[in-house]
C-alpha positions as CSV (number, residue, x, y, z in Angstrom):
1,M,51.9,-64.3,4.8
2,P,51.5,-68.0,6.0
3,A,51.6,-71.0,3.0
4,S,48.3,-71.5,2.6
5,D,47.6,-76.0,3.1
6,I,47.5,-76.7,-0.8
7,E,51.1,-74.9,-1.0
8,I,52.3,-76.4,2.3
9,A,51.2,-80.2,0.3
10,R,52.8,-79.0,-2.9
11,A,56.0,-78.6,-1.4
12,A,56.0,-81.8,0.8
13,S,58.1,-84.9,-0.6
14,L,56.3,-87.9,-1.0
15,K,58.1,-91.5,-0.9
16,P,56.9,-94.0,-3.3
17,I,53.6,-95.8,-1.5
18,S,55.4,-98.4,-1.8
19,E,58.1,-97.6,0.3
20,I,55.4,-96.6,2.6
21,A,53.8,-99.9,2.5
22,A,57.2,-101.6,3.0
23,R,57.5,-100.1,6.6
24,L,54.2,-101.7,7.4
25,D,55.6,-105.0,6.0
26,I,52.9,-105.0,3.3
27,P,54.1,-107.0,0.1
28,P,54.3,-104.8,-3.5
29,E,52.1,-107.6,-4.3
30,A,49.3,-106.5,-1.6
31,L,49.4,-103.2,-3.4
32,L,47.1,-102.0,-6.4
33,P,49.0,-98.7,-7.0
34,Y,47.0,-95.2,-7.9
35,G,49.8,-93.7,-9.4
36,H,53.1,-93.7,-7.4
37,D,51.3,-91.8,-4.5
38,K,48.2,-93.9,-3.5
39,A,47.2,-97.5,-3.2
40,K,44.5,-99.8,-2.5
41,I,45.3,-102.7,0.2
42,S,44.0,-106.2,-1.6
43,L,41.4,-108.1,0.7
44,D,43.1,-111.4,0.4
45,F,45.9,-109.8,2.3
46,I,44.0,-107.9,4.4
47,D,42.0,-111.3,4.9
48,G,45.8,-113.1,5.8
49,L,46.2,-110.7,8.6
50,K,42.9,-112.1,11.2
51,E,45.7,-114.2,13.6
52,R,47.5,-111.0,14.3
53,P,47.2,-109.6,17.6
54,D,45.7,-105.9,17.8
55,G,47.3,-102.7,18.8
56,R,46.0,-99.7,20.5
57,L,42.9,-97.9,19.5
58,I,42.7,-94.3,20.0
59,L,39.9,-92.3,19.4
60,V,40.0,-88.4,18.1
61,T,36.7,-86.5,18.5
62,A,35.4,-82.7,19.6
63,M,34.0,-80.3,21.9
64,T,30.7,-78.8,19.6
65,P,32.3,-77.1,16.5
66,T,32.0,-74.1,14.8
67,P,30.9,-73.4,11.3
68,A,34.7,-73.6,10.4
69,G,35.9,-76.8,12.4
70,E,38.6,-77.1,15.2
71,G,41.1,-79.4,13.5
72,K,39.9,-82.7,14.4
73,T,41.6,-84.4,11.5
74,T,44.2,-82.0,11.4
75,T,44.9,-83.0,14.8
76,S,44.5,-86.9,14.5
77,V,47.3,-86.4,11.6
78,G,49.4,-84.4,14.1
79,L,49.1,-86.6,16.6
80,A,50.1,-89.7,15.1
81,D,53.1,-87.8,13.3
82,G,54.1,-87.3,16.9
83,M,53.5,-90.7,18.0
84,N,55.6,-92.3,15.3
85,R,58.1,-89.3,16.0
86,I,58.5,-90.8,19.6
87,G,58.8,-94.5,18.6
88,K,55.8,-95.8,18.4
89,K,54.4,-97.3,15.2
90,T,51.5,-95.7,14.3
91,I,48.8,-95.5,11.4
92,V,46.4,-92.9,11.3
93,C,42.8,-93.9,9.9
94,L,40.2,-90.8,8.2
95,R,37.5,-90.5,6.9
96,E,37.3,-89.6,2.5
97,P,36.3,-86.1,2.2
98,S,32.8,-85.5,0.2
99,L,32.5,-83.5,-2.4
100,G,29.9,-81.6,-1.4
101,P,31.9,-79.8,1.8
102,C,34.7,-79.5,-0.2
103,F,33.1,-77.2,-3.2
104,G,30.4,-75.7,-0.3
105,M,31.4,-74.3,3.6
106,K,35.0,-76.0,3.9
107,G,37.0,-76.4,0.7
108,G,39.2,-79.3,1.6
109,A,39.2,-82.0,4.7
110,A,42.8,-83.1,4.2
111,G,44.2,-81.9,7.7
112,G,45.9,-78.3,7.4
113,G,49.2,-76.6,8.0
114,H,51.6,-79.0,8.5
115,A,49.4,-82.0,9.6
116,Q,48.1,-83.3,6.1
117,V,47.9,-86.0,4.5
118,V,48.8,-86.4,0.8
119,P,48.3,-86.2,-1.9
120,M,45.9,-84.0,-0.7
121,E,44.1,-82.5,-4.2
122,D,43.6,-86.5,-5.1
123,I,42.1,-86.8,-1.6
124,N,39.6,-83.8,-1.6
125,L,38.6,-84.6,-5.0
126,H,38.3,-87.9,-6.8
127,F,40.7,-90.3,-4.9
128,T,41.0,-93.5,-6.2
129,G,36.9,-93.3,-7.5
130,D,35.4,-95.2,-4.0
131,F,32.5,-92.6,-3.6
132,H,31.3,-92.7,-7.1
133,A,31.4,-96.5,-6.8
134,I,29.3,-96.3,-4.1
135,G,26.9,-93.5,-5.6
136,A,27.2,-96.2,-8.9
137,A,25.5,-99.0,-7.2
138,N,22.6,-96.2,-5.0
139,N,21.8,-95.4,-8.4
140,L,21.8,-98.8,-9.9
141,L,19.5,-100.0,-7.2
142,A,17.1,-97.0,-7.9
143,A,16.9,-97.6,-11.8
144,M,16.5,-101.6,-11.3
145,I,13.4,-100.5,-8.5
146,D,11.6,-98.3,-11.3
147,N,12.5,-101.3,-14.1
148,H,11.0,-103.9,-12.1
149,F,7.6,-101.8,-11.3
150,Y,7.3,-100.3,-15.3
151,W,7.6,-104.1,-16.5
152,S,5.3,-106.2,-14.0
153,N,5.8,-105.1,-10.3
154,A,5.4,-108.9,-9.9
155,L,6.5,-108.2,-5.6
156,E,3.6,-106.0,-5.6
157,L,5.3,-102.5,-4.6
158,D,3.5,-99.8,-3.1
159,L,4.3,-97.0,-5.7
160,R,3.5,-94.3,-2.7
161,R,5.7,-96.8,-0.5
162,I,9.2,-97.1,-2.0
163,S,12.2,-95.5,0.3
164,W,14.8,-95.9,-2.0
165,R,16.2,-92.7,-2.7
166,R,18.9,-91.6,-5.3
167,V,22.1,-89.8,-4.3
168,V,25.0,-87.3,-5.8
169,D,27.6,-86.5,-4.0
170,M,27.1,-82.8,-3.8
171,N,25.2,-80.6,-2.2
172,D,22.3,-79.7,-4.0
173,R,18.9,-78.6,-2.2
174,S,16.6,-78.5,-5.4
175,L,17.2,-82.6,-5.3
176,R,16.3,-82.9,-1.7
177,D,12.3,-83.3,-3.1
178,I,11.7,-84.5,-6.6
179,V,9.2,-85.8,-9.1
180,T,10.3,-89.0,-11.4
181,A,9.5,-90.7,-14.8
182,L,7.5,-87.3,-16.2
183,G,7.3,-88.0,-20.1
184,G,4.8,-90.2,-20.7
185,V,4.0,-94.2,-20.9
186,A,7.4,-94.7,-22.4
187,N,9.4,-93.2,-18.8
188,G,7.4,-95.1,-16.6
189,F,5.0,-94.1,-13.5
190,P,5.6,-90.6,-12.8
191,R,6.3,-90.7,-8.5
192,E,7.5,-88.6,-5.9
193,G,11.6,-89.1,-5.1
194,A,14.4,-87.8,-3.4
195,F,18.1,-87.2,-3.5
196,D,20.3,-87.5,-0.7
197,I,24.3,-86.5,-0.6
198,T,26.2,-89.9,-0.7
199,V,28.0,-90.2,2.1
200,A,24.2,-90.0,3.2
201,S,23.6,-93.5,1.1
202,E,22.7,-96.4,3.0
203,V,25.7,-98.0,0.7
204,M,28.1,-96.0,2.3
205,A,27.6,-96.8,5.8
206,I,27.2,-100.8,4.5
207,L,31.2,-100.5,2.9
208,C,32.1,-98.6,6.2
209,L,30.6,-102.1,8.3
210,A,30.6,-105.0,6.4
211,E,34.0,-106.8,7.2
212,G,34.8,-108.9,3.6
213,L,33.2,-109.8,0.1
214,T,30.5,-111.9,1.4
215,D,29.8,-109.9,4.7
216,L,28.9,-107.0,1.8
217,E,27.0,-108.7,-0.7
218,E,24.7,-110.0,2.4
219,R,24.0,-106.4,3.5
220,L,23.4,-105.1,0.3
221,G,20.7,-107.8,0.2
222,D,18.6,-107.0,3.0
223,I,18.4,-103.2,2.3
224,V,14.6,-102.5,2.5
225,I,13.9,-100.6,-0.7
226,A,9.8,-100.4,-0.3
227,E,6.2,-102.1,0.8
228,T,4.2,-103.7,-0.8
229,R,0.3,-102.6,0.0
230,A,0.0,-105.3,2.6
231,R,2.9,-103.0,4.3
232,K,5.8,-105.9,3.9
233,P,9.4,-105.0,3.6
234,V,10.9,-105.4,0.2
235,T,14.3,-106.3,-0.1
236,A,16.8,-105.7,-2.6
237,R,17.2,-109.1,-2.8
238,Q,14.1,-109.5,-3.9
239,I,14.8,-107.0,-6.9
240,K,18.1,-109.1,-7.2
241,A,20.3,-106.2,-7.4
242,H,22.3,-107.1,-4.8
243,G,24.7,-109.2,-6.5
244,A,25.4,-106.4,-9.3
245,M,25.9,-103.8,-6.7
246,A,28.8,-105.7,-4.8
247,V,30.4,-105.7,-8.6
248,L,30.6,-102.0,-8.6
249,L,31.5,-101.7,-4.8
250,K,34.4,-104.9,-5.1
251,D,37.8,-102.5,-5.4
252,A,36.2,-99.7,-3.6
253,M,35.8,-102.5,-0.5
254,A,39.7,-102.3,0.1
255,P,41.5,-99.4,2.2
256,N,43.6,-96.6,0.2
257,L,46.7,-96.2,1.8
258,V,48.6,-92.8,1.4
259,Q,51.0,-91.3,3.8
260,T,51.1,-87.5,5.7
261,L,53.6,-84.7,5.1
262,E,55.9,-86.7,7.3
263,N,55.5,-89.6,5.4
264,N,54.1,-91.6,7.8
265,P,51.0,-94.0,6.9
266,A,47.6,-93.3,6.6
267,F,44.5,-95.4,6.0
268,I,41.7,-93.0,4.2
269,H,38.7,-95.1,3.4
270,G,34.8,-94.4,3.6
271,G,33.0,-91.2,4.2
272,P,29.5,-91.4,6.0
273,F,28.9,-88.1,7.6
274,A,28.4,-87.5,11.5
275,N,25.5,-84.9,11.4
276,I,23.4,-87.6,9.1
277,A,25.0,-91.0,9.2
278,H,27.4,-92.6,11.4
279,G,30.6,-90.3,11.2
280,C,33.4,-93.3,10.9
281,N,36.1,-94.5,8.6
282,S,35.3,-98.2,7.6
283,L,35.5,-101.3,9.9
284,M,38.3,-102.6,7.2
285,A,40.7,-99.8,7.5
286,T,40.4,-99.5,10.9
287,K,40.9,-103.4,11.7
288,A,43.8,-104.0,8.8
289,A,45.6,-101.0,10.6
290,L,45.6,-102.3,14.3
291,K,47.2,-105.4,12.9
292,L,49.3,-103.8,11.2
293,A,50.8,-101.3,13.7
294,G,51.5,-101.0,17.7
295,Y,48.8,-97.8,17.8
296,V,45.6,-96.9,15.7
297,V,44.8,-93.2,15.3
298,T,41.1,-92.7,14.0
299,E,38.5,-89.9,14.1
300,A,34.9,-89.5,14.3
301,G,33.1,-86.8,12.6
302,F,31.7,-83.3,14.4
303,G,31.6,-83.1,18.2
304,A,31.6,-86.1,20.7
305,D,27.8,-86.2,21.0
306,L,27.8,-87.3,17.7
307,G,30.3,-89.0,16.1
308,A,32.3,-90.2,19.4
309,E,28.5,-91.8,20.1
310,K,28.2,-93.3,16.9
311,F,31.7,-94.7,17.1
312,F,31.1,-96.4,20.3
313,D,27.3,-97.5,20.0
314,I,27.8,-98.6,16.5
315,K,31.4,-99.2,14.9
316,C,32.4,-100.3,17.7
317,R,29.6,-102.7,19.0
318,M,29.5,-104.2,15.4
319,G,33.2,-104.5,15.2
320,G,34.1,-105.9,18.8
321,L,36.5,-103.2,18.3
322,K,37.2,-101.9,22.0
323,P,39.4,-98.3,22.2
324,D,42.0,-97.8,24.8
325,A,41.8,-93.9,24.8
326,A,39.7,-91.0,23.1
327,V,41.3,-86.9,22.5
328,V,39.0,-84.2,22.9
329,V,39.6,-81.6,20.3
330,A,39.1,-77.8,21.7
331,T,40.4,-74.2,20.8
332,V,39.8,-71.3,22.5
333,R,38.2,-69.7,19.9
334,A,35.2,-72.6,19.8
335,L,35.1,-72.2,23.7
336,R,34.7,-68.3,23.2
337,W,32.0,-69.2,20.9
338,Q,30.2,-71.2,23.3
339,G,30.6,-68.8,25.6
340,G,28.5,-66.4,23.8
341,A,30.9,-64.4,21.2
342,Q,29.5,-63.8,17.4
343,K,31.3,-64.9,14.3
344,D,33.1,-61.5,13.6
345,S,34.7,-61.4,17.2
346,L,35.9,-65.4,17.5
347,E,39.5,-63.9,17.2
348,T,39.1,-61.4,20.5
349,P,40.5,-62.7,23.7
350,S,38.0,-63.2,26.7
351,V,38.6,-64.9,29.8
352,E,35.4,-64.2,30.5
353,R,34.0,-66.2,27.3
354,V,36.7,-69.0,27.7
355,Q,35.4,-69.9,31.3
356,K,31.2,-69.9,30.1
357,G,32.2,-72.2,26.9
358,L,34.2,-74.3,29.3
359,A,30.5,-76.1,30.2
360,N,30.6,-77.6,26.5
361,L,34.0,-79.2,26.7
362,A,32.9,-80.4,30.1
363,R,29.8,-81.7,28.5
364,H,31.9,-83.9,26.1
365,I,34.5,-85.2,28.5
366,Q,31.7,-86.3,30.8
367,N,29.9,-88.0,27.5
368,V,33.1,-89.9,26.9
369,K,33.4,-91.0,30.1
370,K,30.4,-92.6,30.1
371,F,31.7,-95.0,27.7
372,G,34.4,-96.8,30.2
373,V,37.0,-94.7,27.9
374,P,40.1,-93.0,29.3
375,V,40.1,-89.4,28.1
376,V,43.1,-86.5,27.2
377,V,42.0,-83.5,26.1
378,A,43.8,-81.5,23.1
379,I,43.9,-77.9,23.0
380,N,44.6,-77.1,19.2
381,L,46.2,-73.9,18.9
382,F,45.5,-70.5,16.6
383,S,47.7,-67.6,16.7
384,S,45.0,-65.4,18.7
385,D,44.6,-67.5,21.5
386,T,45.7,-65.4,25.0
387,E,48.0,-67.5,27.8
388,E,45.3,-66.4,30.4
389,E,42.4,-68.4,28.0
390,L,44.9,-71.8,28.2
391,V,45.4,-71.6,31.8
392,A,41.7,-71.5,32.3
393,I,41.4,-74.4,30.1
394,E,43.9,-76.5,31.8
395,R,42.5,-75.4,34.9
396,H,39.2,-76.6,34.2
397,C,40.5,-79.6,32.7
398,A,42.5,-80.9,35.9
399,A,39.7,-80.0,38.1
400,M,37.9,-82.6,36.3
401,G,40.8,-85.3,36.6
402,V,41.7,-84.9,32.6
403,K,44.6,-83.2,31.8
404,A,44.9,-80.6,28.6
405,I,47.7,-80.5,26.5
406,R,48.4,-77.8,24.3
407,A,49.4,-79.0,20.6
408,N,51.1,-77.2,18.2
409,H,51.0,-79.3,15.0
410,W,49.1,-77.3,12.4
411,A,52.2,-75.1,12.4
412,E,55.0,-77.5,13.6
413,G,53.6,-80.8,12.3
414,G,54.7,-83.8,14.9
415,A,57.1,-82.0,16.8
416,G,54.2,-79.7,17.9
417,A,52.1,-82.9,19.5
418,T,54.8,-85.1,20.5
419,D,53.6,-83.9,24.5
420,L,50.2,-84.9,23.1
421,A,51.4,-87.8,21.7
422,E,53.4,-89.0,25.5
423,E,49.9,-88.6,26.9
424,V,47.7,-90.5,24.7
425,V,50.7,-93.4,25.0
426,R,50.2,-93.3,28.6
427,L,46.1,-93.6,28.9
428,A,46.3,-96.2,26.1
429,D,49.4,-98.6,27.8
430,A,47.8,-98.2,31.2
431,G,44.9,-100.4,30.4
432,M,42.5,-98.2,32.4
433,S,39.6,-98.2,29.5
434,Q,36.4,-100.6,30.4
435,F,34.6,-99.9,27.5
436,A,31.2,-100.5,27.2
437,P,28.0,-98.7,24.8
438,L,25.4,-96.6,26.2
439,Y,22.5,-98.7,25.8
440,R,22.0,-102.5,25.7
441,D,20.9,-104.5,22.4
442,G,17.2,-105.7,24.0
443,L,15.9,-101.6,24.8
444,S,13.5,-100.7,22.6
445,L,14.2,-98.5,19.3
446,W,12.3,-95.4,21.2
447,D,13.8,-96.4,24.2
448,K,17.5,-96.1,22.6
449,A,16.7,-93.1,21.1
450,R,15.6,-91.6,24.4
451,K,18.8,-93.1,25.9
452,V,21.3,-91.0,23.7
453,A,19.0,-87.7,24.0
454,T,18.8,-88.1,27.6
455,E,22.0,-89.5,28.9
456,I,24.3,-87.6,26.1
457,Y,22.4,-84.5,24.8
458,R,21.1,-83.9,28.5
459,A,17.3,-83.3,27.1
460,E,14.6,-83.9,29.4
461,D,12.8,-86.3,26.9
462,I,12.1,-87.0,23.2
463,I,9.0,-86.2,21.2
464,A,7.2,-87.2,18.3
465,D,4.0,-87.4,16.2
466,K,2.0,-90.3,16.0
467,K,3.0,-91.6,13.0
468,V,6.7,-91.4,14.1
469,R,6.0,-93.1,17.0
470,A,4.3,-96.2,14.9
471,R,7.0,-96.3,12.8
472,F,9.2,-97.1,15.5
473,R,6.7,-99.6,17.0
474,Q,6.4,-101.5,13.6
475,L,9.9,-101.9,12.9
476,D,10.2,-103.2,16.8
477,E,7.2,-105.9,15.6
478,L,9.3,-106.4,12.4
479,G,12.0,-107.5,14.1
480,F,14.4,-104.2,13.5
481,G,13.8,-103.5,17.4
482,H,17.7,-105.3,18.6
483,L,19.6,-102.7,16.0
484,P,21.4,-99.6,17.3
485,V,20.1,-96.1,17.1
486,C,21.7,-93.6,14.0
487,M,20.9,-90.3,15.6
488,A,21.3,-88.0,12.6
489,K,20.8,-84.3,14.4
490,T,22.2,-80.7,14.6
491,Q,26.4,-80.8,15.1
492,Y,26.0,-76.8,15.9
493,S,24.9,-77.7,19.3
494,F,23.2,-80.4,22.4
495,S,19.8,-79.3,21.2
496,T,18.5,-79.8,17.4
497,D,18.8,-76.0,17.5
498,P,21.7,-74.8,16.0
499,Q,21.7,-71.0,17.7
500,L,21.4,-73.1,21.4
501,R,25.3,-72.7,22.4
502,G,27.0,-74.1,26.0
503,A,25.5,-77.5,27.1
504,P,22.0,-76.8,27.8
505,S,19.4,-79.2,29.5
506,G,15.9,-80.2,29.8
507,H,15.7,-79.8,26.1
508,V,12.6,-81.7,24.1
509,V,14.4,-83.4,21.0
510,P,11.9,-83.9,18.0
511,I,12.1,-86.7,16.0
512,R,10.6,-86.0,12.4
513,E,11.5,-89.2,10.9
514,V,12.6,-92.7,11.3
515,R,14.2,-94.8,8.3
516,L,15.2,-98.5,8.6
517,A,19.0,-98.7,7.5
518,A,18.3,-103.2,7.0
519,G,21.8,-104.0,5.5
520,A,24.2,-101.1,7.4
521,R,21.8,-102.7,10.5
522,F,20.7,-99.7,12.5
523,V,18.1,-97.3,12.6
524,V,18.3,-93.5,11.7
525,V,16.5,-91.3,14.0
526,I,15.8,-87.7,11.9
527,C,16.1,-85.3,14.8
528,G,15.0,-81.2,14.0
529,E,15.2,-80.2,11.0
530,I,18.4,-81.7,9.9
531,M,18.4,-82.5,6.6
532,T,20.4,-85.5,4.5
533,M,21.1,-83.3,1.2
534,P,22.5,-80.2,2.3
535,G,22.5,-77.2,0.5
536,L,25.3,-74.6,-0.8
537,P,25.9,-71.5,1.7
538,R,25.6,-67.8,0.0
539,K,29.1,-67.6,-0.5
540,P,29.9,-71.2,-1.7
541,A,33.7,-72.7,-1.6
542,A,33.7,-73.0,-5.3
543,E,33.4,-69.7,-5.7
544,N,37.2,-69.3,-5.3
545,I,38.7,-73.0,-6.6
546,R,40.0,-72.6,-10.2
547,L,42.7,-73.6,-12.2
548,D,45.6,-71.0,-12.6
549,E,47.8,-70.9,-16.3
550,K,50.1,-74.1,-15.7
551,G,46.6,-76.0,-15.4
552,R,47.2,-76.4,-10.8
553,I,44.6,-76.1,-8.6
554,Q,43.6,-72.5,-6.6
555,G,41.2,-72.2,-4.0
556,L,41.2,-75.8,-2.0
557,F,42.2,-74.6,0.8
């Protein structure tokens, strides 16, 4: 029986984090160590990198995933190891895992097999405390809003129009809609409230998009937390909460440095979900990595219709990033799924189903090309793949003018991804990228949402009830119309129906809610039945996670 991810990670020979930093010319005084194998990089050091030239930026995205995922993080790590093996100084930049999915569906999110970032257990659990700081800052603001209302309500907040939610980094459907301040006069004024998962917090998005402590505090102050009875927006700055929030987030702003199993550098920082948030690691970490290495590999969550679109339209737009190449991860298993296979037959070979499912992969390739970025397909190999299925993928991609390269990094580490690394370097160095976002800033918010739905999801149109359409118009009129949109949608389909597989077109995207994230500087458009507070599955991964008799963690992959 092959070793589990956690067994492979424990058998790794980690180098002191100071050695990993030294390879990037990061001096010891710029490190803020968390033990021997992880550290934060000081913001002063990062600020001093601004005059250096940038390396090449490579995005790793994917086709529409099965519920088990298709190994996008694993491929990102394997690709970075492969690029270092062929002599290209490369850093991988990833998001931090959320505790919710770790104890819910996934059981871990630090790569897999021989393509992992380590220390795997720390990264998947409390790591350097960034998520706890984000939750504390978010909930401090919530407490100060209620406190303001309790003592004076000098800003004349409308109790019915307080929009700020509390957060917790755990899947808990019971907290989606709640009533707070019960128990009498001393406890405040009862009102309806709600929790989101921490990764959906606007504070998370702000931390991932801010370019320094000054920008961080400015953005926190811009958060719109409520409206008055006259329907005027009220901000965190008016509540005087943003300064204390920035203090809580000061250390969390510094990127985290760890290493891969092959002792190559990895920045892991920030963790917004891609189905309900913008799905990319921090701009601070990505920009620092571009100054420290010739190549930077980063991922964007779920399929290219979600993570890649938001990476291009939000992160690259705000950060002035220009990606040089993109990798679309595909698996035979996912293609069988998109071709009609059921969950109990995903490991059963079927060239027919793979060929049918290729329409989904083709759609994602086309979508990435819409942004002017050259593409290569990485076939993340599984033991159940057959030669006939793999050849079908390669031929289909070749007909689209795209190379499909087999990658066996899960089993072989970087050695299994050197062919992929060679092609990625070729694309990135060729100067073929003509990156541009999908839409202009000047479009209305409604038209931006429609543009994403019709051009990326291939929908016929978007629909919303009168109240939601009025909210779109109100945000335009309030001066927020120039912001990009962050579409919150199921990751399992191009439509809002997770059961609709393949490459559907002509469907309609229903918009249920619109949330202003003025500090993050985008507008969240919630489509279909997507939830910003997930629930645990029938059999959560937590049931299998435990300590053994020696106090070691078991069941975390």
